[in-house]
C-alpha positions as semicolon CSV with decimal commas, in nm:
position;residue;x (nm);y (nm);z (nm)
1;M;2,696;1,195;-0,325
2;D;2,731;1,300;-0,687
3;N;2,435;1,343;-0,923
4;E;2,475;1,004;-1,090
5;N;2,486;0,817;-0,760
6;G;2,190;1,020;-0,634
7;R;1,994;0,936;-0,948
8;R;2,071;0,566;-0,903
9;A;1,975;0,580;-0,535
10;L;1,644;0,747;-0,623
11;I;1,569;0,483;-0,885
12;A;1,648;0,208;-0,633
13;V;1,415;0,363;-0,375
14;K;1,142;0,403;-0,637
15;I;1,176;0,038;-0,742
16;V;1,156;-0,085;-0,383
17;H;0,865;0,148;-0,310
18;T;0,677;0,031;-0,619
19;V;0,730;-0,337;-0,533
20;V;0,613;-0,282;-0,173
21;W;0,312;-0,084;-0,300
22;A;0,222;-0,365;-0,544
23;F;0,249;-0,622;-0,264
24;F;0,001;-0,429;-0,049
25;V;-0,235;-0,368;-0,341
26;L;-0,237;-0,743;-0,409
27;C;-0,310;-0,805;-0,039
28;I;-0,600;-0,556;-0,052
29;L;-0,741;-0,716;-0,368
30;A;-0,702;-1,065;-0,222
31;I;-0,933;-0,988;0,071
32;P;-1,263;-0,982;-0,122
33;V;-1,151;-1,257;-0,358
34;L;-1,067;-1,494;-0,072
35;T;-1,381;-1,391;0,115
36;G;-1,593;-1,471;-0,190
37;R;-1,433;-1,817;-0,197
38;G;-1,511;-1,869;0,172
39;E;-1,142;-1,860;0,269
40;Y;-1,200;-1,635;0,567
41;V;-0,886;-1,712;0,764
42;A;-0,661;-1,638;0,464
43;A;-0,855;-1,317;0,395
44;A;-0,816;-1,217;0,761
45;W;-0,439;-1,271;0,738
46;F;-0,418;-1,039;0,439
47;A;-0,635;-0,783;0,618
48;G;-0,399;-0,804;0,916
49;I;-0,090;-0,759;0,700
50;V;-0,239;-0,446;0,545
51;F;-0,348;-0,322;0,888
52;V;0,015;-0,335;1,005
53;E;0,111;-0,122;0,706
54;V;-0,167;0,124;0,790
55;L;-0,024;0,152;1,141
56;V;0,324;0,214;1,002
57;I;0,190;0,490;0,776
58;M;-0,013;0,644;1,060
59;L;0,290;0,647;1,289
60;N;0,491;0,812;1,010
61;R;0,250;1,108;0,978
62;W;0,051;0,950;0,695
63;R;0,356;0,900;0,472
64;C;0,536;0,590;0,361
65;P;0,873;0,561;0,539
66;L;1,038;0,539;0,196
67;T;0,921;0,887;0,096
68;P;1,175;1,082;0,307
69;L;1,446;0,847;0,186
70;A;1,361;0,927;-0,177
71;A;1,342;1,298;-0,092
72;R;1,713;1,295;-0,009
73;Y;1,793;1,239;-0,375
74;T;1,563;1,486;-0,555
75;E;1,401;1,825;-0,523
76;D;1,096;1,695;-0,711
77;R;0,785;1,677;-0,492
78;R;0,519;1,566;-0,736
79;P;0,291;1,300;-0,586
80;N;0,485;1,026;-0,768
81;F;0,842;1,151;-0,714
82;D;0,915;0,850;-0,492
83;I;0,735;0,569;-0,678
84;F;0,680;0,444;-1,033
85;L;0,306;0,517;-1,055
86;P;0,106;0,755;-1,268
87;E;0,074;1,088;-1,088
88;W;-0,305;1,064;-1,046
89;I;-0,280;0,723;-0,875
90;A;-0,001;0,845;-0,647
91;R;-0,206;1,153;-0,560
92;H;-0,518;0,951;-0,471
93;N;-0,348;0,632;-0,352
94;K;-0,467;0,641;0,010
95;T;-0,823;0,728;-0,089
96;I;-0,855;0,463;-0,358
97;F;-0,688;0,175;-0,178
98;G;-0,810;0,280;0,165
99;A;-1,169;0,256;0,039
100;L;-1,102;-0,081;-0,125
101;Y;-0,939;-0,209;0,193
102;F;-1,226;-0,087;0,412
103;A;-1,487;-0,237;0,178
104;G;-1,298;-0,567;0,165
105;V;-1,274;-0,587;0,543
106;V;-1,645;-0,507;0,583
107;Y;-1,728;-0,778;0,328
108;L;-1,501;-1,021;0,513
109;V;-1,652;-0,949;0,854
110;L;-2,013;-0,964;0,734
111;S;-1,960;-1,278;0,525
112;W;-1,771;-1,460;0,797
113;A;-2,032;-1,364;1,058
114;A;-2,311;-1,489;0,831
115;Q;-2,141;-1,830;0,806
116;R;-2,114;-1,880;1,182
117;P;-2,397;-2,075;1,350
């Protein structure tokens, strides 16, 4: 593959990766919002969707499956080489959104349990 095609392929992977990332961030943020509205089943669905992604990342040695695909097209290995995010967010992505996900799930479980007779 020539440089121009490689550059285009990398941009395509980064776009897809960014869209997928945004989807999961929205799912994570929806959990406490839906919980606060008492929509526990919907919040649980979002928690389950994110949990599947966590499993995928765990099974892929704590990397997104798109990362090795992007690596084919560049020598760059900065934390954001494979996604359109600021470097500091890409570097701390799992910590930031993992904590938000965990907190949202705890809030969901405790709130839902408190509503049950």
